[in-house]
NUPA-215334 format. One line per 8 residues: for each residue x negated, y negated, z negated of N, C-alpha, C. Coordinates in steps of 0.2 Angstrom, whole numbers. Example, Ala and Ser with C-alpha at 12.3 -4.5 7.8 and 13.67 -1.06 7.14 Angstrom:
2
-66:28:-39:-62:22:-39:-66:16:-39; -64:11:-35:-68:5:-36:-64:0:-39
! end
This chain:
183
-515:-416:-506:-512:-421:-502:-517:-426:-499; -523:-428:-503:-528:-432:-501:-532:-429:-495; -533:-423:-495:-537:-419:-490:-533:-419:-483; -526:-418:-484:-522:-418:-478:-521:-425:-475; -521:-430:-479:-521:-437:-476:-528:-438:-472; -533:-436:-475:-540:-437:-471:-540:-433:-465; -537:-427:-464:-537:-424:-457:-532:-427:-452; -528:-432:-454:-524:-435:-450:-528:-441:-446
-533:-443:-449:-537:-448:-446:-541:-444:-440; -540:-447:-434:-543:-443:-428:-551:-442:-429; -554:-447:-432:-562:-447:-432:-564:-441:-437; -560:-441:-443:-562:-436:-448:-560:-429:-445; -554:-429:-442:-552:-422:-439:-557:-420:-434; -559:-424:-429:-564:-423:-424:-571:-420:-427; -573:-424:-432:-579:-422:-436:-579:-415:-439; -573:-414:-443:-572:-408:-446:-572:-402:-441
-568:-403:-436:-567:-397:-431:-574:-396:-428; -577:-401:-426:-584:-401:-423:-589:-397:-427; -589:-398:-433:-594:-395:-437:-592:-388:-438; -585:-387:-440:-583:-380:-441:-584:-375:-435; -582:-378:-429:-583:-374:-423:-590:-373:-421; -594:-378:-422:-602:-377:-421:-604:-371:-426; -602:-371:-432:-604:-366:-437:-602:-359:-434; -596:-359:-432:-593:-352:-429:-597:-350:-423
-599:-355:-418:-603:-354:-413:-610:-351:-415; -613:-355:-420:-619:-353:-422:-619:-346:-425; -615:-344:-429:-614:-337:-431:-613:-332:-426; -608:-334:-421:-607:-329:-416:-613:-328:-411; -617:-334:-410:-623:-333:-406:-628:-329:-410; -630:-331:-416:-635:-327:-420:-634:-320:-421; -627:-318:-422:-626:-311:-424:-623:-307:-419; -621:-310:-413:-617:-306:-408:-621:-307:-401
-620:-313:-399:-623:-315:-392:-631:-314:-391; -634:-316:-396:-642:-316:-395:-644:-309:-396; -642:-305:-401:-645:-298:-402:-641:-293:-397; -635:-294:-394:-632:-289:-390:-631:-291:-383; -633:-297:-381:-633:-299:-374:-639:-301:-372; -640:-302:-365:-646:-305:-362:-644:-312:-360; -640:-316:-363:-638:-323:-362:-644:-327:-361; -648:-327:-366:-654:-332:-366:-659:-330:-360
-660:-323:-359:-664:-321:-354:-662:-323:-347; -655:-323:-346:-652:-324:-340:-653:-332:-339; -652:-336:-344:-652:-343:-343:-659:-345:-342; -664:-343:-345:-671:-344:-344:-673:-342:-338; -671:-336:-335:-673:-334:-329:-671:-339:-323; -665:-341:-324:-662:-346:-319:-666:-352:-319; -668:-355:-325:-672:-361:-326:-678:-360:-322; -682:-354:-323:-688:-353:-321:-688:-353:-313
-683:-349:-311:-682:-348:-303:-680:-355:-300; -676:-359:-303:-675:-366:-300:-681:-370:-300; -685:-370:-306:-692:-373:-306:-697:-371:-301; -697:-364:-300:-701:-361:-294:-699:-364:-287; -693:-364:-286:-690:-367:-280:-692:-374:-279; -692:-378:-284:-694:-385:-284:-701:-386:-283; -705:-382:-286:-712:-383:-285:-714:-380:-278; -711:-375:-276:-712:-373:-269:-710:-379:-264
-705:-382:-265:-703:-387:-260:-708:-393:-261; -711:-394:-266:-716:-399:-267:-723:-397:-264; -723:-391:-262:-729:-389:-259:-734:-386:-263; -733:-384:-270:-737:-381:-274:-737:-373:-274; -743:-370:-274:-743:-363:-275:-741:-361:-282; -738:-356:-282:-735:-353:-289:-740:-349:-292; -741:-349:-298:-745:-345:-302:-742:-338:-303; -745:-333:-302:-743:-326:-302:-743:-324:-309
-738:-321:-312:-738:-318:-319:-737:-311:-318; -739:-307:-323:-738:-300:-323:-731:-299:-325; -728:-293:-324:-722:-291:-326:-721:-291:-333; -717:-296:-336:-716:-296:-343:-709:-294:-345; -705:-291:-340:-699:-288:-342:-693:-293:-340; -695:-300:-341:-690:-305:-339:-694:-311:-337; -692:-315:-333:-695:-321:-330:-695:-327:-334; -700:-328:-338:-700:-334:-343:-706:-338:-342
-710:-338:-337:-716:-342:-336:-716:-345:-329; -718:-351:-328:-719:-354:-322:-725:-358:-322; -728:-359:-316:-734:-363:-316:-737:-363:-309; -742:-368:-309:-745:-369:-302:-752:-366:-302; -753:-362:-297:-760:-358:-297:-765:-364:-296; -771:-363:-299:-773:-358:-303:-773:-360:-311; -768:-364:-313:-768:-367:-319:-766:-363:-325; -763:-358:-323:-759:-354:-328:-752:-356:-328
-749:-358:-333:-742:-361:-333:-739:-361:-340; -733:-363:-340:-729:-364:-346:-724:-358:-347; -723:-357:-353:-718:-352:-355:-712:-355:-358; -706:-353:-355:-700:-356:-357:-697:-351:-362; -696:-354:-368:-693:-350:-374:-686:-351:-374; -683:-347:-378:-675:-347:-379:-673:-354:-382; -677:-357:-387:-675:-364:-389:-674:-369:-384; -678:-368:-378:-678:-373:-373:-673:-372:-367
-669:-367:-368:-665:-365:-362:-658:-369:-361; -657:-373:-366:-651:-378:-366:-645:-375:-368; -644:-369:-370:-638:-367:-372:-635:-371:-378; -639:-373:-383:-636:-377:-388:-633:-383:-385; -636:-386:-381:-634:-392:-377:-627:-391:-374; -627:-385:-371:-620:-384:-367:-615:-384:-372; -616:-380:-378:-611:-380:-383:-609:-386:-386; -614:-390:-388:-612:-397:-391:-608:-401:-386
-610:-401:-379:-607:-405:-374:-599:-402:-374; -599:-395:-373:-592:-393:-373:-588:-394:-379; -590:-394:-385:-587:-395:-391:-584:-403:-391; -589:-407:-389:-587:-414:-389:-581:-415:-384; -582:-413:-378:-577:-414:-373:-570:-411:-375; -571:-404:-377:-565:-401:-379:-561:-404:-385; -564:-406:-389:-561:-409:-395:-559:-416:-395; -563:-420:-391:-561:-427:-390:-555:-428:-386
-551:-433:-388:-545:-434:-383:-546:-435:-376; -542:-432:-372:-543:-433:-365:-538:-428:-361; -537:-430:-355:-533:-426:-351:-536:-419:-349; -532:-414:-351:-534:-407:-350:-536:-406:-343; -532:-409:-338:-534:-407:-331:-541:-410:-329; -544:-415:-333:-550:-418:-332:-555:-413:-335; -554:-410:-340:-558:-405:-344:-560:-399:-339; -556:-397:-335:-557:-391:-330:-562:-393:-325
-564:-399:-323:-569:-400:-319:-575:-403:-323; -574:-407:-328:-579:-411:-331:-584:-406:-335; -581:-401:-338:-585:-397:-342:-590:-393:-338; -587:-389:-333:-592:-385:-328:-597:-390:-325; -595:-395:-323:-599:-400:-319:-605:-403:-324; -603:-404:-330:-607:-406:-335:-613:-401:-337; -610:-395:-338:-615:-389:-340:-620:-388:-334; -617:-388:-328:-622:-387:-322:-627:-393:-321
-625:-399:-323:-629:-405:-322:-635:-405:-328; -633:-403:-334:-637:-402:-339:-642:-396:-338; -640:-391:-335:-644:-385:-333:-649:-388:-327; -647:-391:-322:-651:-394:-317:-656:-399:-320; -654:-403:-324:-659:-408:-327:-664:-404:-331; -662:-399:-335:-667:-395:-339:-672:-391:-334; -670:-389:-328:-675:-386:-323:-679:-391:-321; -677:-398:-320:-682:-403:-318:-687:-404:-323
-685:-404:-329:-689:-405:-335:-694:-399:-335; -693:-393:-334:-697:-388:-334:-702:-389:-328; -700:-391:-322:-704:-392:-316:-709:-398:-318; -707:-403:-321:-711:-409:-323:-716:-406:-328; -714:-402:-333:-719:-399:-338:-724:-395:-335; -722:-391:-330:-727:-387:-326:-732:-392:-322; -730:-397:-319:-734:-402:-316:-739:-405:-321; -736:-407:-327:-740:-410:-332:-746:-405:-334
-744:-399:-335:-749:-394:-337:-754:-393:-332; -752:-394:-325:-757:-393:-320:-762:-399:-320; -759:-405:-320:-763:-411:-320:-766:-414:-326; -763:-413:-332:-765:-416:-338:-762:-411:-344; -765:-406:-345:-763:-401:-350:-763:-404:-357; -767:-409:-358:-767:-412:-365:-761:-416:-366; -757:-418:-361:-751:-422:-362:-745:-417:-363; -746:-411:-362:-740:-407:-362:-736:-407:-369
-739:-406:-374:-736:-406:-381:-732:-412:-382; -735:-418:-381:-731:-424:-382:-725:-425:-378; -726:-423:-371:-720:-424:-366:-715:-419:-368; -717:-413:-370:-712:-408:-372:-708:-410:-378; -711:-412:-383:-708:-414:-389:-704:-420:-389; -707:-425:-386:-704:-432:-386:-700:-434:-380; -704:-435:-375:-702:-438:-368:-696:-434:-366; -696:-428:-365:-691:-424:-362:-685:-423:-366
-687:-422:-373:-681:-422:-378:-677:-428:-378; -680:-434:-377:-676:-440:-377:-672:-440:-371; -675:-439:-365:-672:-439:-359:-666:-434:-359; -667:-428:-361:-661:-423:-360:-655:-425:-365; -657:-427:-371:-652:-429:-376:-648:-435:-374; -652:-440:-371:-649:-446:-369:-644:-444:-363; -646:-440:-359:-641:-438:-353:-635:-435:-356; -635:-430:-361:-629:-428:-364:-625:-433:-367
-628:-438:-371:-625:-443:-373:-621:-447:-368; -625:-449:-362:-622:-452:-357:-616:-448:-354; -616:-442:-354:-610:-438:-352:-604:-439:-357; -606:-439:-363:-601:-440:-368:-597:-447:-367; -602:-452:-366:-599:-459:-365:-595:-459:-359; -597:-456:-354:-593:-455:-347:-586:-452:-349; -586:-447:-353:-580:-444:-354:-575:-449:-358; -578:-452:-363:-574:-457:-367:-572:-463:-363
-576:-465:-358:-574:-471:-354:-569:-470:-349; -570:-464:-345:-567:-462:-339:-561:-457:-340; -562:-453:-344:-557:-447:-344:-553:-447:-351; -554:-451:-356:-551:-450:-362:-543:-453:-361; -539:-450:-364:-532:-452:-364:-531:-458:-368; -528:-464:-365:-528:-470:-369:-523:-468:-375; -525:-471:-381:-521:-470:-387:-516:-475:-387; -509:-474:-389:-504:-479:-389:-506:-484:-395
-505:-490:-394:-507:-495:-399:-501:-495:-404; -503:-495:-411:-499:-495:-416:-494:-501:-416; -488:-500:-417:-483:-506:-417:-483:-509:-423; -484:-515:-424:-483:-519:-430:-476:-522:-431; -474:-521:-436:-467:-524:-437:-467:-531:-436; -461:-533:-433:-460:-540:-431:-458:-544:-437; -461:-550:-439:-458:-553:-445:-451:-556:-444
! end
């Protein structure tokens, strides 16, 4: 009975469902999607292509890389470049964002546009991050590790947090106020 009353609390229910669904996602990802699909490779290739477009628009010559099977490197010639690994593709951020928006109260009609727009904007921000890291590697390679590990991690996670707060402030269904008995 006590466990049931805890799940009636919306905060507890949200946290339990979030953790449970993230665990299901993680297992599905590790044992099905990752080994049996090219999801990570597809997302990384898109990120690298977007970064190459940005660097080209900025007037930088692109570093040529040999055929590695899939496109996971970007750089400015002749500096070499950076490798975009699976942990940096943003898929985990997409899932965390979707889980929060899907499980937190809000109008369903808003989810249909907010989730795809949020994922697309996170992906675009991640491509800007990769472009910036390629520029950092070109101009100051000794700054790469710090900016990768700290600066851009803070920026990207802050942006996802901003999207969550935007969802809460603008799209969440107002909860009816509890009626207190009149004396």
